[in-house]
Every structure is written in C-alpha cells, then in structure tokens.
N, C-alpha and C positions, 0 to 999 in steps of 0.2 A: 874687186872680187866679183866673180860671176854669181848669178842667182843660184846656180846649182851648189856652189861652194857655200853660199850663205845658208842655204837650206840644210846642208850637211853639218855646218857649225851649230845651227840652232838645234838640230837633232841631237848632236853630241851633248849640248848643254842640258837639254831636257833629260837625256838618259843619265847624265852625271847627278842631276838633282834627284832622279828616281832612285838611283843606286844608293845615294846618301841616306835617303829616307828609308829605303828597304833595310839598310844596315841597322838604323836605329830601331826599327820595328822588330827585327830579328833578335836584337840584343835586349829587347824588353824595356828600352828607354823612352818609349813614347809616353807622353803625359797621360796619366790616368785621371779621369774625372773623380773629384772627391765625392764621397757619399755623405759627408758631414753637413749638417744644416749650415746655410750661409748666414753669416753675421756681418752687418754693415755698419754697426755702431759700437760704441764702447761697452754697452750693456748687452750681454749675450741673451738671446731668447731661447726658450725651450724647443727642442726638436723631437722627432719620433725616436723610440716609441713613446706615445703618450699614454696615460692611464686608460686602461680598457674598461670604460664605464658607460652605463646607459642610464639616463635620467628620465623620470616621468615628466610629461609635459604639464605646464608650459616650460619647465626647466628652471632650476634654482641654482644660482651661482654659489650659494652657501654650501650646497651639497657636492660641488665639484672637488675631486681629490686634488687636482692640480688647479689652483686658483688662477684665473686670468689676471694678467698684469694691466692695471688701468691707471696707476698713479703717475707715470711719466716723470720720474724724478729728475731727469735731465732737462725738462722743459721749464723755462722761466717765463712767468707771465709778465706782461708789459702794459697792461691796461687797454688792450685792443678792443674789449667789449665793455669797458667801464660804463656803469649806469644803465646797461641794457637788461632786458628780461628775455629769457629763452624758454621755450616750451619744447620738451623732448618726449616723444612717445617711445615706449619700450626703454625708458631711461633708468629702470631699476637695476639693470645688469648689463654685462657685455659691452658692446660699442657705446650704447646709450649712457652707461655709467661713466665710462672713460670721457665721453664728450661732456657730461655734466661737470665733472671734476675740473677739466681744463677751461670750460666756460667760466666757472667760478674763479679759477686762478686768474683769468683775464678780466675779472671785475663784474661779471654778470650774475644776477639772481636767476634761479632756475626753478621751473615747474616741471615735475616728473609725472608723466601719465603712464600707468602700468595696469596690467590685468588684475592679478591677485597675489603677486609675489611680495608680500608685505615685509618679510625679513630682509630680502634683498633691497627693497626700496628704502627702508629705514637705514640700512648700511650706507646707501648711496647719499642719503641726506646727511648722515654724519660726516662723510668726507667733503661734501659741498660746504657745510657749515664750518669745517675745519679750515677751509680756504677763505673764510670770512664773509661768506655770502649767505643769503636766505634760500631755503629750498621748500617748496610746496609740493606735497604728495597728493595725487588724485587717482585713486583706483577706478577702473572701469573698462568698458569694451569699446574700442574705437570703431567697431563695425556698426555701432548705433549712432546715427547722426544726432539724436537728442542728447546723448551723453557727451559728444564732442562739443556741442554748443554750451552745455552746462559747465564742462571743464574749462572752456575758454572764459566764461563768465566768472568762474572762481578765480582764475588767474588775474582777470581785470580788477576784481574786487580787492585782491590782495596787493597787486603791484601797479595798477592803473594804466599800464601800457604793455605792449608786446613787440619785440624787435626781431626775434628770430624764432622760426618754427623748424624743428628737426623731426621729420617723419621717419621713424625708425622701427616701430612695432612690426613684428612679422610672425607668420606661421609657416612651418616647413615640415613636410613628412614625405619620405621617399616612397616610390612605387616602382615595381619592376616592369609593369605593363600599363598601357593606357586603359586596358580593360579593368584594372584594379581601381580606377578612379571613379567613384560614384559622383553624381551631380551634387550631392550634399557635401561631399569632401572638397570638390572643386570650388563650390560656393564659399566654403569656410576659408580656403586659401585666398580666393579672389577678394572676398569682402574684408578680410583682415589686411591684406597687403596692398590692395588698390583702393577699395572703397574707404578704408581707414585714412589713407593719405588724402583722398578727395574730401572726405568729411572734415578733417582737421584744417586743410588749407582753406576751405570755404568758411569754416567757423572763425578763423583768425583774420581773414582778409579785411573785414571792415575795421579792424583795429590796427592794421599795419600802415606805417607812414613811409614816406620817401626814405630810402636808405636801409629798409628792412630786408631780411633775407629769408628764404625758404630753402631748406636742404633736405633732399630725399635720399634715403639709403637704397641704392639699387644693388646690383650683384654682378659678379663675373658670369653667373649663369644667365643673366639677361643679355650679356654680350655674345656668349657662345652656346648657350643652352646646356642642359644636363639631362642625359637620357633617363635617369631615375628620379629627376625632379621636374617632371613635366609641367605640373601646375605652378609650382614655385617659379620656375624659369619664365613661364608665360607672364606671371605677375611682375617680375622684375623687368622684363622687357617693356611691359606696359608702363611701369614707373619711369623708365628712361624716356619714353615717348611723352608721357605726361609732363615730365620736367621740361623738356624742350618746348612743348606747346604752351605751357603756363608761363615760361620765361618770356616768350613772345607776347602773350596776352597782357602781362603785367609790366612790360618794359616801360611804357610811357608813364606809369605811376612811380617809376624809380625803385621798384621792388625786384630784387634779383632772385632767380630760382636756379638752383644747380643740384646735381646729384653726385654721389660717390658710389663707385661700384667695387666693393671689397671682394677679394678672393677669399680663401678659407681663413676664418678668424676664430680663435679659441674663446668661445662664449658658450653659454648653456644651450643655445639653439641646436647645435650639432650633436652633442651627446644625448640630447632629447629626441634625436631622429635616428642616428646611425647605430649599428650594432657595436658592441664593445670591440670586436675584432677590427672593424672599419675605423673606429675612433683611434685605435692605437697607431694607425698610419695616416691620420688626418693631416692634410697638407703636404705630405711627402712627395706628391706628384707635381708640386710647383717647382719652378726653376730654383727657388731658394731652399727647397726640400724641407719646409716646415710651414706651419700655420703662422699667421700674424697674431700678435698679441693686441688687444684693444688699444693699448697706449700707442701702438704704431699707426692707428687709424685716426685717432682723435685730433692730432694737429691739423690734418686736412680739413676737418669740420671747423676748426677755428679759422683757418685760412679763408674758407668760403663764407663764413659768417661776418668776418671783420671788414668793414668798408675800407680800412686803411690798407688791407691786403688785396682785396679782389673787387674793387668798385667798378672795374671794366670787364668783369667776367659774369656772364649769365648764359644759361641754357647749355651748359657742358655736363658731360658725364665723365667724372675723373676716376680712372681705374687705379686701384691700389691692390694689386693682385699677387705680388711676390713672384711674378714671371716677367720675362723680358717682353717689352711692349705691353699690350693689354691682355 
C-alpha cells in the first residue's frame, strides 16, 4: 500500500472514532462525573454539606454538631507499639485524639499535651484507658520552652521513658490579605506551629533511644500554599523542611523523623477558623469531594511510629490529602 493510501486509511479511522464519540455526546451518553463523596472503604464517611457551624478558638470537639470520627472500628491492633510511650501535642481532639486511641490500641501508653480544652482531653483519656493503656494529661502552651521541658519531665516521672513524639498542636486563622497579618498574629502562628515543634523535639531528644520516632503534622498547605492561610502555610512548609533536616541530623542516632501532610480533616481546627458557609462545603474541592475523618489519618501515624512498619523510612512527608497524587 502506498503512503498516500495509508494516510487516507488512518484519516478514515480517526474520523470514524470521532463520529462514534460525537454520536455518544449528542445522545447524552457520555459519562457524567459523580458529585457524591467518594468512599473507598466499607465504612462510609460524611460528605458535604456539613453543619454550618463556627467555634470559638481554640475549638472544642465536644461543641461540634457533627462529631469527628476517631475510633477506627475496623482497625485491629497487633502490638506494634507494645511497651512504648508516646507524647502527643494537641492530643485532646481531632487528629491527635485519633492517634492517641490507635497508639493505645497498639499497646502504647500516651501523654497528651494540650492548651486548655479540659473536657476534650478528659474524653480522650477515657478512650485511651478503654483500650487498656495509661493516659497522662498535661495542659500548657507549647510556645514556651520552659513548659515543654516541664511536660517532658512529667512524662519521664510517670513512665520513665519516651519512644514516640507526635508534634501536632497548631493555630490557624484565615486572612484575605497580607496586610491583615500583624506581626503579633504572625508570631502567634509561627511560635505555636514551628517553635512548639522545635521546643518539644529539643525537650524529648535527651530521652530518646535508638528506634524512637518523631512524627510532625504538616499540611497540604505546606505543599501547595493557601492564599488565605499565608502564615499557616508558611509554618507548615517550615515543618516539612524541619522534618527532613532533623531526620538527617538524627540518623546516626537511629532516631527516625517523618511528617504527615493532611488535606482537609474534620476537626475543631477548621470550624474555629472558617465561616459557617465555608464550613458547609469544607473538603468538597478535593478529588474525593469530602474531608477526611481523623480515623482515616491515624493509621498513617501508627505506620510511621512502629519500627516493624517503617524502620527504613526517615525524612519523608507523607501526603494524605484526598486528592490524586499530593
């Protein structure tokens, strides 16, 4: 067959495919993308619209109309953290509470550091103890290095060792413009989200042995930025860099340092920031068209804490964002 005839045959084939698809489109048989929340497990998770609610800071889980799911009923513990002690900042609610429950289910005693949300903290302790483990509550401000040192001393007095630090406490407040961010407000975000991680890591380090782990909570905003979360995004990007730098620094000591970068998660942090109208559609712009529940994040924290799972992993930022890729 001549080249001219081959070209004509190819052209006819292309036009035939085009006409077939044009016919489908005209008949309205083209696949329409579903607007329903994507569910990838047997347990369906809530989607939008969510309760249009605004919380006073720092945000109480007890006051949320739709309670975050943190119990992970399908997760079966297998002793991955047996005999360990974990310190979790911001562990009174949200992701921190979910992590505390699964760590206890895996055999770890837990120390919860939180600001002043006493009702939430006591509820977390109740669930940790229901898993058969001890839970120490320590209220205070991680912006203060003296408090962080005192908190770690309390943990050592109670449990005599520390094996896992989860830096998770955070402050977030939106701003439409850079001009709306005062230096005082920028300092509050930076000192809570970055200095707090630094102070806690420095306080626990003398007590960590080979095989210990530090896990930092980053954010998808630290990967991609967020135009209305200028200071918060900045701190989360810093946390990612801190994670990778500290991982290299502690490698020869056999201490692993990793981070998890969540997308939108249904916790008190966001209703204490966004307007009720925005909260109603929270997470709808992810590929899964819904926010994560805390119980969908906590197994990743188990994975990065347990030497049996991640002994060869350090210095990574693991995205758990509800979207394809990161």
